N, C-alpha and C positions, 0 to 999 in steps of 0.2 A: 688593729690586729693584722697580722701578716696573712697573705693569701694562702700560704702553705699551712698555717696553724689552724685556720678555720675548719678545713675538712678533717684535720686530725682531731680537733676538739669534738666535732659532730660525731666522728667515728667512735671516740671514747664514750660519748654520751649514749650512743646506741648500744655499745657493748655493755655499758652499765645497765641499761634498760633490759638487755637480754639476761643478764645475771639476776636482776630483780624478778623478771618474769619466770625464770627457772625456779627460783625459790618459791614463788607463788604457786607454780604448777606442782611442785613437790608437796607443799603444804596442802593444797587442794586435793591431791591424790590421797594423802593420808586421811584427810577428813572424809573423803568419799569411802575409803576402806572402813573407817570406823562406823559410818552410817550404814554401810552394807552389813557389818557385823550386828548392829542393833536391829536391822530389819530381819536378819536371819534368826536372831535369838527371839525377837518378838513374834515372828511368824511361827517358829516351832513351838513357842510357849502357847500361842493362840491355838495352834492345831491340837496340842495336848489338852488344852482346856475344852475344846470342842469335843474331843474324844471322850473325856471324862463326863461331860454333860450328856452326851448321847448314851453312854453306858448307864448313867443314872436313870435316864428316861426309859431306856429299855428294861431295866430292872423293875421300875415302877409298873410298867405295862405288863410285864410277866407276872408280877405279884397280883395285879388286878385280874388278869386272866385266870390265874390259879384260884382266886377267890370266887370268881364267877363260875368256873367249872365245878368247884366244890358245892356251890349252891344249886347247881343245875339238877333238875330231876331227869336223870338220864333215860329212864323208862318212858316218861311222858314225851321227852324230846324225840326218842326213837319212833314212838308211835305217831307223833305229829309228822315226822319226816316221811314215814311210810304212807300216811294218808295223803300227803301233798304230792307224792310221786304217783299215786293212783293205783 
């Protein structure tokens, strides 16, 4: 191989590597963007699910409270509270 050709060949190889790396970087950026979208969608879906669960729990607690208040003897409770306060 000629002394002049060897550096030219190495340069061409490096330029080829640069091209391949640019393609890999582009592909990786697209993959990262897709993963980011999945995270955003999953995160918002998860957040919505948590809100729905909290709403159900609160509704159940409110129903239990209404039931307990309906069963409560308000006169006896008032008298008991007055006796406790002295």
